[in-house]
PDB file of N, CA, C and O in Angstrom:
ATOM      1  N   MET A   1      24.982  15.605 -15.467  1.00  0.00           N
ATOM      2  CA  MET A   1      25.773  14.610 -14.776  1.00  0.00           C
ATOM      3  C   MET A   1      24.934  13.334 -14.892  1.00  0.00           C
ATOM      4  O   MET A   1      23.777  13.492 -14.503  1.00  0.00           O
ATOM      5  N   HIS A   2      25.280  11.935 -15.396  1.00  0.00           N
ATOM      6  CA  HIS A   2      24.401  10.731 -15.648  1.00  0.00           C
ATOM      7  C   HIS A   2      25.293   9.951 -14.793  1.00  0.00           C
ATOM      8  O   HIS A   2      26.486   9.968 -15.094  1.00  0.00           O
ATOM      9  N   PHE A   3      24.938   9.302 -13.828  1.00  0.00           N
ATOM     10  CA  PHE A   3      25.251   7.948 -12.821  1.00  0.00           C
ATOM     11  C   PHE A   3      24.536   6.625 -13.609  1.00  0.00           C
ATOM     12  O   PHE A   3      23.358   6.360 -13.845  1.00  0.00           O
ATOM     13  N   SER A   4      25.665   5.999 -13.871  1.00  0.00           N
ATOM     14  CA  SER A   4      24.986   4.777 -14.277  1.00  0.00           C
ATOM     15  C   SER A   4      23.838   3.974 -13.725  1.00  0.00           C
ATOM     16  O   SER A   4      22.983   3.494 -14.469  1.00  0.00           O
ATOM     17  N   GLY A   5      23.821   3.809 -12.224  1.00  0.00           N
ATOM     18  CA  GLY A   5      23.805   3.240 -11.645  1.00  0.00           C
ATOM     19  C   GLY A   5      21.964   4.010 -11.022  1.00  0.00           C
ATOM     20  O   GLY A   5      21.211   3.544 -10.167  1.00  0.00           O
ATOM     21  N   THR A   6      21.833   4.990 -11.686  1.00  0.00           N
ATOM     22  CA  THR A   6      20.819   5.568 -11.199  1.00  0.00           C
ATOM     23  C   THR A   6      19.954   6.334 -12.695  1.00  0.00           C
ATOM     24  O   THR A   6      19.771   7.551 -12.694  1.00  0.00           O
ATOM     25  N   PRO A   7      19.645   5.763 -13.487  1.00  0.00           N
ATOM     26  CA  PRO A   7      19.179   5.702 -15.118  1.00  0.00           C
ATOM     27  C   PRO A   7      17.513   6.504 -14.455  1.00  0.00           C
ATOM     28  O   PRO A   7      16.937   6.942 -15.451  1.00  0.00           O
ATOM     29  N   HIS A   8      16.948   6.694 -13.602  1.00  0.00           N
ATOM     30  CA  HIS A   8      15.564   6.820 -13.391  1.00  0.00           C
ATOM     31  C   HIS A   8      15.377   8.319 -12.629  1.00  0.00           C
ATOM     32  O   HIS A   8      14.428   9.098 -12.541  1.00  0.00           O
ATOM     33  N   PHE A   9      16.781   8.327 -12.118  1.00  0.00           N
ATOM     34  CA  PHE A   9      16.621   9.458 -11.030  1.00  0.00           C
ATOM     35  C   PHE A   9      17.818  10.814 -11.349  1.00  0.00           C
ATOM     36  O   PHE A   9      18.987  10.697 -11.717  1.00  0.00           O
ATOM     37  N   ARG A  10      17.364  11.548 -11.180  1.00  0.00           N
ATOM     38  CA  ARG A  10      18.255  13.224 -11.869  1.00  0.00           C
ATOM     39  C   ARG A  10      17.977  13.858 -10.359  1.00  0.00           C
ATOM     40  O   ARG A  10      16.892  14.087  -9.825  1.00  0.00           O
ATOM     41  N   PRO A  11      19.785  14.134  -9.673  1.00  0.00           N
ATOM     42  CA  PRO A  11      19.384  14.866  -8.450  1.00  0.00           C
ATOM     43  C   PRO A  11      18.331  16.008  -8.569  1.00  0.00           C
ATOM     44  O   PRO A  11      18.226  16.470  -9.706  1.00  0.00           O
ATOM     45  N   GLY A  12      17.660  16.464  -7.763  1.00  0.00           N
ATOM     46  CA  GLY A  12      16.824  17.664  -7.752  1.00  0.00           C
ATOM     47  C   GLY A  12      15.493  17.391  -8.107  1.00  0.00           C
ATOM     48  O   GLY A  12      14.610  17.997  -7.499  1.00  0.00           O
ATOM     49  N   SER A  13      15.104  16.344  -9.249  1.00  0.00           N
ATOM     50  CA  SER A  13      13.983  15.809  -9.331  1.00  0.00           C
ATOM     51  C   SER A  13      13.289  15.299  -8.316  1.00  0.00           C
ATOM     52  O   SER A  13      14.079  14.933  -7.445  1.00  0.00           O
ATOM     53  N   SER A  14      11.977  15.068  -7.966  1.00  0.00           N
ATOM     54  CA  SER A  14      11.213  14.652  -7.181  1.00  0.00           C
ATOM     55  C   SER A  14      11.036  12.978  -8.163  1.00  0.00           C
ATOM     56  O   SER A  14      10.834  13.026  -9.376  1.00  0.00           O
ATOM     57  N   PHE A  15      11.136  11.774  -7.507  1.00  0.00           N
ATOM     58  CA  PHE A  15      10.585  10.405  -7.558  1.00  0.00           C
ATOM     59  C   PHE A  15       9.567  10.036  -8.300  1.00  0.00           C
ATOM     60  O   PHE A  15       9.322   9.509  -9.385  1.00  0.00           O
ATOM     61  N   PHE A  16       9.018  10.509  -7.316  1.00  0.00           N
ATOM     62  CA  PHE A  16       7.768  10.372  -7.595  1.00  0.00           C
ATOM     63  C   PHE A  16       6.592  11.265  -9.000  1.00  0.00           C
ATOM     64  O   PHE A  16       5.537  10.920  -9.532  1.00  0.00           O
ATOM     65  N   SER A  17       7.492  12.493  -9.140  1.00  0.00           N
ATOM     66  CA  SER A  17       7.028  13.466 -10.312  1.00  0.00           C
ATOM     67  C   SER A  17       8.055  13.688 -11.423  1.00  0.00           C
ATOM     68  O   SER A  17       8.516  14.765 -11.802  1.00  0.00           O
ATOM     69  N   ALA A  18       8.284  12.637 -11.804  1.00  0.00           N
ATOM     70  CA  ALA A  18       9.752  12.671 -12.651  1.00  0.00           C
ATOM     71  C   ALA A  18       8.879  12.944 -14.144  1.00  0.00           C
ATOM     72  O   ALA A  18       7.765  12.431 -14.251  1.00  0.00           O
ATOM     73  N   SER A  19       9.469  13.810 -15.328  1.00  0.00           N
ATOM     74  CA  SER A  19       8.508  14.109 -15.528  1.00  0.00           C
ATOM     75  C   SER A  19       8.823  13.895 -16.865  1.00  0.00           C
ATOM     76  O   SER A  19       9.994  13.888 -17.246  1.00  0.00           O
ATOM     77  N   ALA A  20       7.756  13.698 -17.704  1.00  0.00           N
ATOM     78  CA  ALA A  20       7.722  12.422 -18.915  1.00  0.00           C
ATOM     79  C   ALA A  20       8.552  12.060 -19.950  1.00  0.00           C
ATOM     80  O   ALA A  20       8.408  11.191 -20.810  1.00  0.00           O
ATOM     81  N   ALA A  21       9.550  12.941 -19.727  1.00  0.00           N
ATOM     82  CA  ALA A  21      11.377  12.502 -20.551  1.00  0.00           C
ATOM     83  C   ALA A  21      11.519  11.472 -19.586  1.00  0.00           C
ATOM     84  O   ALA A  21      11.864  10.477 -20.223  1.00  0.00           O
ATOM     85  N   GLU A  22      11.432  11.189 -18.372  1.00  0.00           N
ATOM     86  CA  GLU A  22      12.130  10.494 -17.634  1.00  0.00           C
ATOM     87  C   GLU A  22      11.187   9.706 -16.593  1.00  0.00           C
ATOM     88  O   GLU A  22      11.251   9.858 -15.373  1.00  0.00           O
ATOM     89  N   PRO A  23      10.273   8.814 -17.284  1.00  0.00           N
ATOM     90  CA  PRO A  23       9.327   8.056 -16.780  1.00  0.00           C
ATOM     91  C   PRO A  23       9.779   7.087 -15.622  1.00  0.00           C
ATOM     92  O   PRO A  23      10.635   6.204 -15.681  1.00  0.00           O
ATOM     93  N   ILE A  24       8.912   7.506 -14.445  1.00  0.00           N
ATOM     94  CA  ILE A  24       9.215   5.918 -13.312  1.00  0.00           C
ATOM     95  C   ILE A  24       8.045   5.188 -13.495  1.00  0.00           C
ATOM     96  O   ILE A  24       6.842   5.415 -13.366  1.00  0.00           O
ATOM     97  N   HIS A  25       8.833   4.119 -13.881  1.00  0.00           N
ATOM     98  CA  HIS A  25       8.245   2.744 -14.012  1.00  0.00           C
ATOM     99  C   HIS A  25       7.433   1.922 -12.926  1.00  0.00           C
ATOM    100  O   HIS A  25       8.065   1.226 -12.132  1.00  0.00           O
ATOM    101  N   ARG A  26       5.976   1.987 -12.868  1.00  0.00           N
ATOM    102  CA  ARG A  26       5.544   1.234 -11.581  1.00  0.00           C
ATOM    103  C   ARG A  26       6.444  -0.044 -11.215  1.00  0.00           C
ATOM    104  O   ARG A  26       6.431  -0.210  -9.995  1.00  0.00           O
ATOM    105  N   ASP A  27       7.167  -0.933 -11.842  1.00  0.00           N
ATOM    106  CA  ASP A  27       7.635  -1.734 -11.296  1.00  0.00           C
ATOM    107  C   ASP A  27       9.033  -1.318  -9.934  1.00  0.00           C
ATOM    108  O   ASP A  27       9.380  -1.876  -8.893  1.00  0.00           O
ATOM    109  N   LEU A  28       9.406  -0.293 -10.541  1.00  0.00           N
ATOM    110  CA  LEU A  28      10.543   0.370  -9.913  1.00  0.00           C
ATOM    111  C   LEU A  28      10.332   0.927  -8.399  1.00  0.00           C
ATOM    112  O   LEU A  28      11.045   0.852  -7.399  1.00  0.00           O
ATOM    113  N   LEU A  29       8.778   1.649  -8.694  1.00  0.00           N
ATOM    114  CA  LEU A  29       8.290   2.168  -7.331  1.00  0.00           C
ATOM    115  C   LEU A  29       7.692   0.959  -6.785  1.00  0.00           C
ATOM    116  O   LEU A  29       7.394   1.208  -5.617  1.00  0.00           O
ATOM    117  N   ARG A  30       7.303  -0.529  -7.166  1.00  0.00           N
ATOM    118  CA  ARG A  30       7.202  -1.381  -6.713  1.00  0.00           C
ATOM    119  C   ARG A  30       8.290  -2.234  -5.871  1.00  0.00           C
ATOM    120  O   ARG A  30       8.024  -2.959  -4.912  1.00  0.00           O
ATOM    121  N   GLN A  31       9.612  -1.991  -6.443  1.00  0.00           N
ATOM    122  CA  GLN A  31      10.351  -2.313  -5.776  1.00  0.00           C
ATOM    123  C   GLN A  31      10.755  -1.740  -4.841  1.00  0.00           C
ATOM    124  O   GLN A  31      11.097  -2.425  -3.877  1.00  0.00           O
ATOM    125  N   TYR A  32      10.853  -0.492  -4.775  1.00  0.00           N
ATOM    126  CA  TYR A  32      11.566   0.312  -3.651  1.00  0.00           C
ATOM    127  C   TYR A  32      10.603   0.114  -2.480  1.00  0.00           C
ATOM    128  O   TYR A  32      10.918   0.083  -1.290  1.00  0.00           O
ATOM    129  N   THR A  33       9.161  -0.037  -3.097  1.00  0.00           N
ATOM    130  CA  THR A  33       8.254   0.294  -1.186  1.00  0.00           C
ATOM    131  C   THR A  33       8.674  -1.252  -1.200  1.00  0.00           C
ATOM    132  O   THR A  33       9.581  -1.301  -0.369  1.00  0.00           O
ATOM    133  N   ASN A  34       8.516  -2.314  -1.625  1.00  0.00           N
ATOM    134  CA  ASN A  34       9.078  -3.877  -1.191  1.00  0.00           C
ATOM    135  C   ASN A  34       9.773  -3.539  -0.455  1.00  0.00           C
ATOM    136  O   ASN A  34       9.599  -3.445   0.760  1.00  0.00           O
ATOM    137  N   ARG A  35      11.083  -3.192  -1.338  1.00  0.00           N
ATOM    138  CA  ARG A  35      12.011  -3.138  -0.215  1.00  0.00           C
ATOM    139  C   ARG A  35      12.277  -2.399   1.368  1.00  0.00           C
ATOM    140  O   ARG A  35      12.822  -2.766   2.409  1.00  0.00           O
ATOM    141  N   ALA A  36      11.423  -0.911   0.806  1.00  0.00           N
ATOM    142  CA  ALA A  36      11.689  -0.550   2.257  1.00  0.00           C
ATOM    143  C   ALA A  36      10.551  -1.468   3.532  1.00  0.00           C
ATOM    144  O   ALA A  36      10.828  -1.692   4.711  1.00  0.00           O
ATOM    145  N   GLN A  37       9.594  -1.750   2.975  1.00  0.00           N
ATOM    146  CA  GLN A  37       8.425  -2.368   3.815  1.00  0.00           C
ATOM    147  C   GLN A  37       9.805  -3.826   4.178  1.00  0.00           C
ATOM    148  O   GLN A  37       9.476  -4.288   5.270  1.00  0.00           O
ATOM    149  N   GLU A  38      10.433  -4.202   3.923  1.00  0.00           N
ATOM    150  CA  GLU A  38      11.130  -5.670   3.851  1.00  0.00           C
ATOM    151  C   GLU A  38      12.371  -4.626   4.263  1.00  0.00           C
ATOM    152  O   GLU A  38      12.569  -4.289   3.096  1.00  0.00           O
ATOM    153  N   ILE A  39      13.126  -4.036   4.831  1.00  0.00           N
ATOM    154  CA  ILE A  39      13.926  -3.385   5.748  1.00  0.00           C
ATOM    155  C   ILE A  39      13.326  -2.957   7.210  1.00  0.00           C
ATOM    156  O   ILE A  39      13.934  -3.073   8.273  1.00  0.00           O
ATOM    157  N   LEU A  40      12.174  -2.504   7.060  1.00  0.00           N
ATOM    158  CA  LEU A  40      11.313  -2.382   8.419  1.00  0.00           C
ATOM    159  C   LEU A  40      10.782  -3.013   8.708  1.00  0.00           C
ATOM    160  O   LEU A  40      10.483  -2.904   9.897  1.00  0.00           O
ATOM    161  N   ILE A  41      10.215  -4.151   7.988  1.00  0.00           N
ATOM    162  CA  ILE A  41       9.681  -5.626   8.853  1.00  0.00           C
ATOM    163  C   ILE A  41      10.673  -6.564   9.493  1.00  0.00           C
ATOM    164  O   ILE A  41      10.398  -7.414  10.339  1.00  0.00           O
ATOM    165  N   SER A  42      12.247  -6.220   8.822  1.00  0.00           N
ATOM    166  CA  SER A  42      13.246  -6.999   9.760  1.00  0.00           C
ATOM    167  C   SER A  42      14.180  -6.868  10.608  1.00  0.00           C
ATOM    168  O   SER A  42      15.040  -7.670  10.972  1.00  0.00           O
ATOM    169  N   HIS A  43      13.824  -5.058  11.121  1.00  0.00           N
ATOM    170  CA  HIS A  43      14.134  -4.511  12.120  1.00  0.00           C
ATOM    171  C   HIS A  43      12.937  -3.911  13.203  1.00  0.00           C
ATOM    172  O   HIS A  43      12.894  -3.070  14.102  1.00  0.00           O
ATOM    173  N   ARG A  44      11.846  -5.030  12.442  1.00  0.00           N
ATOM    174  CA  ARG A  44      10.531  -4.806  13.697  1.00  0.00           C
ATOM    175  C   ARG A  44      10.262  -3.397  14.031  1.00  0.00           C
ATOM    176  O   ARG A  44      10.322  -2.855  15.134  1.00  0.00           O
ATOM    177  N   ALA A  45       9.974  -2.929  12.952  1.00  0.00           N
ATOM    178  CA  ALA A  45       9.732  -1.400  13.022  1.00  0.00           C
ATOM    179  C   ALA A  45       7.922  -1.156  12.367  1.00  0.00           C
ATOM    180  O   ALA A  45       7.258  -2.016  11.788  1.00  0.00           O
ATOM    181  N   CYS A  46       7.473   0.325  12.712  1.00  0.00           N
ATOM    182  CA  CYS A  46       6.162  -0.081  12.767  1.00  0.00           C
ATOM    183  C   CYS A  46       6.287   0.228  10.894  1.00  0.00           C
ATOM    184  O   CYS A  46       7.209   0.859  10.376  1.00  0.00           O
ATOM    185  N   LEU A  47       5.350  -0.273  10.294  1.00  0.00           N
ATOM    186  CA  LEU A  47       5.114   0.069   9.208  1.00  0.00           C
ATOM    187  C   LEU A  47       4.588   1.420   8.831  1.00  0.00           C
ATOM    188  O   LEU A  47       3.412   1.446   9.192  1.00  0.00           O
ATOM    189  N   PRO A  48       4.902   2.473   8.309  1.00  0.00           N
ATOM    190  CA  PRO A  48       3.922   3.649   8.231  1.00  0.00           C
ATOM    191  C   PRO A  48       3.245   3.288   7.146  1.00  0.00           C
ATOM    192  O   PRO A  48       3.450   2.379   6.341  1.00  0.00           O
ATOM    193  N   ASP A  49       1.914   4.591   7.252  1.00  0.00           N
ATOM    194  CA  ASP A  49       0.706   4.281   5.980  1.00  0.00           C
ATOM    195  C   ASP A  49       1.446   4.600   4.352  1.00  0.00           C
ATOM    196  O   ASP A  49       2.545   5.123   4.163  1.00  0.00           O
ATOM    197  N   ASP A  50       0.505   4.125   3.331  1.00  0.00           N
ATOM    198  CA  ASP A  50       1.262   4.142   2.551  1.00  0.00           C
ATOM    199  C   ASP A  50       1.764   5.438   1.944  1.00  0.00           C
ATOM    200  O   ASP A  50       2.801   5.627   1.309  1.00  0.00           O
ATOM    201  N   ASP A  51       0.605   6.465   2.345  1.00  0.00           N
ATOM    202  CA  ASP A  51       1.347   7.913   1.979  1.00  0.00           C
ATOM    203  C   ASP A  51       2.252   8.135   3.102  1.00  0.00           C
ATOM    204  O   ASP A  51       2.783   9.143   2.635  1.00  0.00           O
ATOM    205  N   ARG A  52       2.791   7.981   4.137  1.00  0.00           N
ATOM    206  CA  ARG A  52       4.192   7.714   4.967  1.00  0.00           C
ATOM    207  C   ARG A  52       5.195   7.121   3.925  1.00  0.00           C
ATOM    208  O   ARG A  52       6.139   7.821   3.559  1.00  0.00           O
ATOM    209  N   LEU A  53       5.073   6.205   3.567  1.00  0.00           N
ATOM    210  CA  LEU A  53       6.190   5.171   3.129  1.00  0.00           C
ATOM    211  C   LEU A  53       6.429   5.652   1.875  1.00  0.00           C
ATOM    212  O   LEU A  53       7.634   5.633   1.623  1.00  0.00           O
ATOM    213  N   GLN A  54       5.683   6.116   0.905  1.00  0.00           N
ATOM    214  CA  GLN A  54       5.956   6.675   0.062  1.00  0.00           C
ATOM    215  C   GLN A  54       6.661   8.180  -0.169  1.00  0.00           C
ATOM    216  O   GLN A  54       7.075   8.585  -1.255  1.00  0.00           O
ATOM    217  N   LEU A  55       6.714   9.113   1.438  1.00  0.00           N
ATOM    218  CA  LEU A  55       7.160   9.952   1.612  1.00  0.00           C
ATOM    219  C   LEU A  55       8.623   9.552   1.732  1.00  0.00           C
ATOM    220  O   LEU A  55       9.409  10.271   1.116  1.00  0.00           O
ATOM    221  N   ILE A  56       9.016   8.751   2.269  1.00  0.00           N
ATOM    222  CA  ILE A  56      10.184   8.534   3.049  1.00  0.00           C
ATOM    223  C   ILE A  56      11.118   7.309   2.013  1.00  0.00           C
ATOM    224  O   ILE A  56      12.222   6.831   2.273  1.00  0.00           O
ATOM    225  N   ILE A  57      10.176   7.016   0.718  1.00  0.00           N
ATOM    226  CA  ILE A  57      10.944   6.105  -0.092  1.00  0.00           C
ATOM    227  C   ILE A  57      11.518   7.400  -1.204  1.00  0.00           C
ATOM    228  O   ILE A  57      12.627   7.310  -1.730  1.00  0.00           O
ATOM    229  N   GLU A  58      10.724   8.415  -1.421  1.00  0.00           N
ATOM    230  CA  GLU A  58      10.900  10.005  -1.862  1.00  0.00           C
ATOM    231  C   GLU A  58      12.381  10.225  -1.792  1.00  0.00           C
ATOM    232  O   GLU A  58      13.360  10.301  -2.535  1.00  0.00           O
ATOM    233  N   ALA A  59      11.993  10.302  -0.289  1.00  0.00           N
ATOM    234  CA  ALA A  59      13.135  11.453   0.559  1.00  0.00           C
ATOM    235  C   ALA A  59      14.420  10.548   0.773  1.00  0.00           C
ATOM    236  O   ALA A  59      15.489  10.954   1.228  1.00  0.00           O
ATOM    237  N   ALA A  60      14.103   9.098   0.319  1.00  0.00           N
ATOM    238  CA  ALA A  60      15.379   8.649   0.647  1.00  0.00           C
ATOM    239  C   ALA A  60      16.310   8.473  -0.703  1.00  0.00           C
ATOM    240  O   ALA A  60      17.511   8.618  -0.931  1.00  0.00           O
ATOM    241  N   MET A  61      15.006   8.036  -1.592  1.00  0.00           N
ATOM    242  CA  MET A  61      16.063   8.482  -3.588  1.00  0.00           C
ATOM    243  C   MET A  61      16.683   9.665  -3.514  1.00  0.00           C
ATOM    244  O   MET A  61      17.901   9.715  -3.687  1.00  0.00           O
ATOM    245  N   GLU A  62      15.729  11.128  -3.167  1.00  0.00           N
ATOM    246  CA  GLU A  62      16.903  12.380  -2.985  1.00  0.00           C
ATOM    247  C   GLU A  62      18.241  12.180  -2.566  1.00  0.00           C
ATOM    248  O   GLU A  62      19.253  12.405  -3.229  1.00  0.00           O
ATOM    249  N   ALA A  63      18.130  11.529  -0.863  1.00  0.00           N
ATOM    250  CA  ALA A  63      19.297  11.416  -0.342  1.00  0.00           C
ATOM    251  C   ALA A  63      20.082  11.154  -0.932  1.00  0.00           C
ATOM    252  O   ALA A  63      21.045  11.915  -1.016  1.00  0.00           O
ATOM    253  N   ARG A  64      20.042   9.843  -1.688  1.00  0.00           N
ATOM    254  CA  ARG A  64      21.196   9.236  -2.180  1.00  0.00           C
ATOM    255  C   ARG A  64      22.081   9.765  -3.368  1.00  0.00           C
ATOM    256  O   ARG A  64      23.300   9.803  -3.531  1.00  0.00           O
ATOM    257  N   GLY A  65      21.074  10.134  -4.090  1.00  0.00           N
ATOM    258  CA  GLY A  65      21.124  11.274  -5.117  1.00  0.00           C
ATOM    259  C   GLY A  65      22.360  12.339  -4.951  1.00  0.00           C
ATOM    260  O   GLY A  65      23.435  12.595  -5.494  1.00  0.00           O
ATOM    261  N   LEU A  66      21.745  12.689  -4.129  1.00  0.00           N
ATOM    262  CA  LEU A  66      22.766  14.263  -3.805  1.00  0.00           C
ATOM    263  C   LEU A  66      23.702  13.640  -2.778  1.00  0.00           C
ATOM    264  O   LEU A  66      24.614  14.385  -2.421  1.00  0.00           O
ATOM    265  N   PHE A  67      23.669  12.521  -2.271  1.00  0.00           N
ATOM    266  CA  PHE A  67      24.925  12.390  -1.468  1.00  0.00           C
ATOM    267  C   PHE A  67      26.168  11.794  -2.758  1.00  0.00           C
ATOM    268  O   PHE A  67      27.357  12.115  -2.745  1.00  0.00           O
ATOM    269  N   PHE A  68      25.596  10.998  -3.661  1.00  0.00           N
ATOM    270  CA  PHE A  68      26.640  10.883  -4.546  1.00  0.00           C
ATOM    271  C   PHE A  68      27.206  11.482  -5.367  1.00  0.00           C
ATOM    272  O   PHE A  68      28.301  11.221  -5.864  1.00  0.00           O
ATOM    273  N   VAL A  69      26.230  12.685  -5.671  1.00  0.00           N
ATOM    274  CA  VAL A  69      26.767  13.833  -6.801  1.00  0.00           C
ATOM    275  C   VAL A  69      27.522  14.737  -5.766  1.00  0.00           C
ATOM    276  O   VAL A  69      28.341  15.459  -6.336  1.00  0.00           O
ATOM    277  N   ALA A  70      27.480  14.902  -4.421  1.00  0.00           N
ATOM    278  CA  ALA A  70      27.926  15.759  -3.521  1.00  0.00           C
ATOM    279  C   ALA A  70      29.522  15.057  -3.696  1.00  0.00           C
ATOM    280  O   ALA A  70      30.516  15.784  -3.696  1.00  0.00           O
ATOM    281  N   ALA A  71      29.606  13.774  -3.821  1.00  0.00           N
ATOM    282  CA  ALA A  71      31.020  12.872  -3.445  1.00  0.00           C
ATOM    283  C   ALA A  71      31.284  13.006  -4.649  1.00  0.00           C
ATOM    284  O   ALA A  71      32.239  12.280  -4.925  1.00  0.00           O
ATOM    285  N   MET A  72      30.820  13.732  -5.764  1.00  0.00           N
ATOM    286  CA  MET A  72      31.472  13.291  -7.413  1.00  0.00           C
ATOM    287  C   MET A  72      31.660  11.702  -7.512  1.00  0.00           C
ATOM    288  O   MET A  72      32.587  11.394  -8.260  1.00  0.00           O
ATOM    289  N   ALA A  73      30.885  10.470  -6.836  1.00  0.00           N
ATOM    290  CA  ALA A  73      31.079   9.550  -7.372  1.00  0.00           C
ATOM    291  C   ALA A  73      30.060   8.867  -8.202  1.00  0.00           C
ATOM    292  O   ALA A  73      28.892   9.257  -8.216  1.00  0.00           O
ATOM    293  N   GLU A  74      30.505   7.786  -8.939  1.00  0.00           N
ATOM    294  CA  GLU A  74      30.110   6.774  -9.400  1.00  0.00           C
ATOM    295  C   GLU A  74      29.370   5.569  -8.563  1.00  0.00           C
ATOM    296  O   GLU A  74      30.187   4.738  -8.167  1.00  0.00           O
ATOM    297  N   PRO A  75      28.281   5.341  -8.277  1.00  0.00           N
ATOM    298  CA  PRO A  75      28.266   4.175  -7.234  1.00  0.00           C
ATOM    299  C   PRO A  75      27.817   3.083  -7.679  1.00  0.00           C
ATOM    300  O   PRO A  75      27.271   3.042  -8.781  1.00  0.00           O
ATOM    301  N   THR A  76      27.936   2.194  -7.047  1.00  0.00           N
ATOM    302  CA  THR A  76      27.624   0.482  -7.454  1.00  0.00           C
ATOM    303  C   THR A  76      26.068   0.570  -7.249  1.00  0.00           C
ATOM    304  O   THR A  76      25.388   1.472  -6.760  1.00  0.00           O
ATOM    305  N   THR A  77      25.662  -0.847  -7.860  1.00  0.00           N
ATOM    306  CA  THR A  77      24.329  -0.829  -7.289  1.00  0.00           C
ATOM    307  C   THR A  77      24.339  -1.019  -6.006  1.00  0.00           C
ATOM    308  O   THR A  77      23.293  -0.542  -5.567  1.00  0.00           O
ATOM    309  N   GLU A  78      25.113  -1.566  -4.980  1.00  0.00           N
ATOM    310  CA  GLU A  78      25.361  -2.383  -4.245  1.00  0.00           C
ATOM    311  C   GLU A  78      25.466  -0.952  -3.040  1.00  0.00           C
ATOM    312  O   GLU A  78      24.639  -0.972  -2.128  1.00  0.00           O
ATOM    313  N   GLU A  79      26.498   0.252  -3.086  1.00  0.00           N
ATOM    314  CA  GLU A  79      26.405   0.904  -2.901  1.00  0.00           C
ATOM    315  C   GLU A  79      25.181   2.371  -3.042  1.00  0.00           C
ATOM    316  O   GLU A  79      24.986   3.344  -2.314  1.00  0.00           O
ATOM    317  N   LEU A  80      24.647   1.975  -4.151  1.00  0.00           N
ATOM    318  CA  LEU A  80      22.950   3.002  -4.199  1.00  0.00           C
ATOM    319  C   LEU A  80      22.051   1.851  -3.028  1.00  0.00           C
ATOM    320  O   LEU A  80      20.995   2.299  -2.581  1.00  0.00           O
ATOM    321  N   ASP A  81      22.388   0.735  -2.668  1.00  0.00           N
ATOM    322  CA  ASP A  81      20.917  -0.006  -1.975  1.00  0.00           C
ATOM    323  C   ASP A  81      21.426   0.167  -0.446  1.00  0.00           C
ATOM    324  O   ASP A  81      20.633   0.319   0.483  1.00  0.00           O
ATOM    325  N   GLN A  82      22.558   0.135  -0.316  1.00  0.00           N
ATOM    326  CA  GLN A  82      22.829   0.586   1.045  1.00  0.00           C
ATOM    327  C   GLN A  82      22.456   2.122   1.560  1.00  0.00           C
ATOM    328  O   GLN A  82      21.871   2.243   2.636  1.00  0.00           O
ATOM    329  N   CYS A  83      22.726   3.035   0.947  1.00  0.00           N
ATOM    330  CA  CYS A  83      22.363   3.988   1.003  1.00  0.00           C
ATOM    331  C   CYS A  83      20.909   4.161   1.068  1.00  0.00           C
ATOM    332  O   CYS A  83      20.489   5.208   1.559  1.00  0.00           O
ATOM    333  N   PHE A  84      19.976   3.166   0.586  1.00  0.00           N
ATOM    334  CA  PHE A  84      18.204   3.710   0.501  1.00  0.00           C
ATOM    335  C   PHE A  84      18.382   2.761   1.742  1.00  0.00           C
ATOM    336  O   PHE A  84      18.128   3.203   2.862  1.00  0.00           O
ATOM    337  N   ASP A  85      18.716   1.754   1.609  1.00  0.00           N
ATOM    338  CA  ASP A  85      18.564   1.017   3.311  1.00  0.00           C
ATOM    339  C   ASP A  85      18.858   2.031   4.601  1.00  0.00           C
ATOM    340  O   ASP A  85      18.040   2.351   5.463  1.00  0.00           O
ATOM    341  N   LYS A  86      20.153   2.420   4.505  1.00  0.00           N
ATOM    342  CA  LYS A  86      20.884   3.174   5.812  1.00  0.00           C
ATOM    343  C   LYS A  86      19.216   4.360   5.876  1.00  0.00           C
ATOM    344  O   LYS A  86      18.417   4.245   6.805  1.00  0.00           O
ATOM    345  N   PHE A  87      19.055   5.172   4.969  1.00  0.00           N
ATOM    346  CA  PHE A  87      17.872   6.100   5.012  1.00  0.00           C
ATOM    347  C   PHE A  87      16.928   5.764   5.577  1.00  0.00           C
ATOM    348  O   PHE A  87      16.581   6.404   6.570  1.00  0.00           O
ATOM    349  N   VAL A  88      16.118   4.536   5.097  1.00  0.00           N
ATOM    350  CA  VAL A  88      14.804   4.415   5.500  1.00  0.00           C
ATOM    351  C   VAL A  88      14.804   3.895   6.701  1.00  0.00           C
ATOM    352  O   VAL A  88      14.002   4.418   7.474  1.00  0.00           O
ATOM    353  N   LEU A  89      15.425   3.056   7.103  1.00  0.00           N
ATOM    354  CA  LEU A  89      16.381   2.743   8.924  1.00  0.00           C
ATOM    355  C   LEU A  89      16.063   4.315   9.554  1.00  0.00           C
ATOM    356  O   LEU A  89      16.460   4.621  10.678  1.00  0.00           O
TER     357      LEU A  89
END
């Protein structure tokens, strides 16, 4: 099953260790890292170290993918962003 809103993510795959067939672009990783940092800063939460932040981002991507697969829904970009934001918090 392919969701148009998540072309870079396949449920069950790791966000940071995707196969060569589905490369993760450094810009996308930077985008999610920046987004997570902005969310945490705006809520006055402590910023974790880089390794911990990567784990949070990976888990958020996995969670949102699994949620929408389980819901059998094709999410909008806005819904994907909301799900990511809530998980990071």
